[in-house]
N, C-alpha and C positions, 0 to 999 in steps of 0.2 A: 412577758414580764419585764417591768421597768427597773432600772438600776437607781437606787436611792443615794442621795448625798445628804448626810445628816450634819447640821452645824448648829451652833449655839448663838442665841442672842440674849445677852445678859444671863447666861447659864440656863436658858430655856431651850431645849432641843427642838429643832424644826426639820421636818423631812421635806426634801425638794427633789425634783427630777429636772434634769436639763436635757432637752431634746432639740436638736438643730439650733443650738445657741439660744433657746427660749427656756426660761425657768418657770416651773410650776410648783406652787406651794401646797402642802397638804392643808386642805381647807379648814378643817376643824381646829388643827393646831394653830393656824394663823389667826383664826377668830378668837381662840383662847389667849394667844399672845397679846391681842389687841384689847383684851379684858372685856369682851362681850359677855353679858350674864348668861345668855342663851346662844351659844355659838351656832347651832344648827339653824335657829330662827334667823340669826344675822345673815348667814349665807343665803338663805331663801329670800330674805327681804332685800338684800343689797347687791347680790351678784346675778348678772344676767345668765340665763341658761347656757348661752353660747360660750361663756367664759369658764364653764365647769367641764371637767373631764374625769373619767375614772381610769385608774391604772392598777394593774395587778402588782402587788408587792408581797414580800415574805415578812410576816409579822414576827413578834418576839418569841412566839412558840413554834417558829419554823413552819408555819402554815401560810399558804397563799390566800390573799384576800383582795377584793376589789375595794379600792379606797378613792375617795373624792379629792380631786386637786383643783386649784384655781390657777388660771394663767396670769400673766402680768397685769392685764386689764382688770381681771377680777380682784387681784390683790389691791390695786388702787381703789377699787370700789369699796372694799372693806375698810381700807385705811381712811379714806376720805369721809366715810360715813360715821366714823368713830370720833367723838368729841373729846376723848380723854388725852392727857398728855403723853401717854404711852404710844399713841398712834403717831405723834410727831417724831418720836424717837425711832420707831420702826420705819417710817417713811424716809427719814434722813439716812438711816443705815442702808436701806435697800437701794436708794437712788445714788448715794455717794460712794458706796463700797461694793455691794453685791452685783448690781446690774452693770456698772462699768467694767468690773472684772470679767464678767461673762461675755460682754461685748468684745473684750480684748483677747481673751484666752479660750473662750468656749466652755469654761468651767469655773466653778467657785472653789478657790483654794483656801482652806482654813488657815493653815500655817505655812506661808511661803518659805520654801527652802532656799538657802544660799547656794546657788548653782553658778558655775562658770559658764555663762551663756556665750554662744558664738557671736561674732560681730554680725549685725544685720547686713544682708546683701544690699549693695547700692546699685542704683541704675542712673544712667545719664539720658536726659531728654532735652530736646530743643523746643523752645516756645517762641513764637513771635510776640512782639510787644502787645499786640491786640489780644492774643490768647491769655497773656498774663493779666491783662486788665479784666478780661471776662472771668477769670478764676477769682480775682479779688472781689468783683461785683457779686459773684455767686456766694462768696462767704458773707458779704454784707446782707444779701437777701436771706440767707440762712439765719443770721443774727436777728434780723427784723422779724422773721417768722417765730423764733423762740420768744422774743419780746412780746409779740402779739399774743401768743398762747399764754404766757404768764399773765398778761393783762386781763384776759377773759376767763382764766381758769377759776378764779374765786366766784365769779358770777354764775358759772355753770354748776359749781359745787353747791352754792346756795339754792339754786333752782332745783337741785336734785336730779339733774340730767344724767342719763345713762352714758353720756359722752364724757362726763367729768374725769373719769379715770384715764381715758385716752388723751384728753387735753392736758392733764397734769403730766403724763408721760412725755408728750411733745415739749412741754414747757421746761422740764428739768432734767430729763434723762440724757440729753445730748449736749449738756454744757461742757463735758470733757472733750467732745469732738470739736465744739466751737473753739475751745482754748487751744487745742493741739494744732488745728488747721490755721489758726491765727499766727502761731509761731512759725509754721512752715511757710506761709505766704509772706510774712514779714522778712523771712530769710531770703526767699527767692526774688523778692522785689526790692531788696535793699539798695540797689544801684539807681533806683528811680526816686524822684522828688515829688512831693505833693504839688499838684498843679490844678488850681480851681477852674482853669479854663479848658481842661481836657478830662478824659476818663480817669486820669490819675488823681482826681479829686477824691476818689474812693480811699486813697491811702490815709486821708485824715481819720476815717473811721477805723481802718485796719490798725494804724499805729496808736490811736487813742484808746483802744480797747483795754479794759482792765481785766487781766486774766483771773483775778481773784473774785470778780463780781459774780454774784448769784442772781441778782435781779438785773435783767437786761433791758436797756432802752430800745424803743422801736420807733 
């Protein structure tokens, strides 16, 4: 039997399960939230079989029941197939709030408590100049990958490709990682100058990155 987390989106309760840092949404509730007229038909038409799973839960009358859930990919398929304004709100909420929180903490916390957290443990490492350059270029490649996925995501959605959900996830889910690693790399390369004649030319991209950007150039 799976443990449920129930949270609200604009006062509408949604049941979720988090397993191994992956979130599953109760399929029918998600389809209703997206305002599909026939939620069960929407699930059948838009969600791949592999993105569906059944989990045993305890319902409101304290009885066990097998309930259909969709994984993250299935969630995107339902969201991207809806043309209503509500879908944009749900997509923005999931990608900017729910998923980043789960990636960071392993759970979705509805009402964060003010806790006195211990200082994070610090580590000291030594890098060669070449290794620092490689880390900076790795970030740049990651940035270009996100930009590329953003560029092609709309076309795959228009084509109705079953990959559109995964592509959207790659295009927008990891923006928080792109921003945080940019800050880290700027800090540990602060002693170096941009040099267009060496591998440090990558610093132009690293330091010119706008951390508030949603659309990423590639």
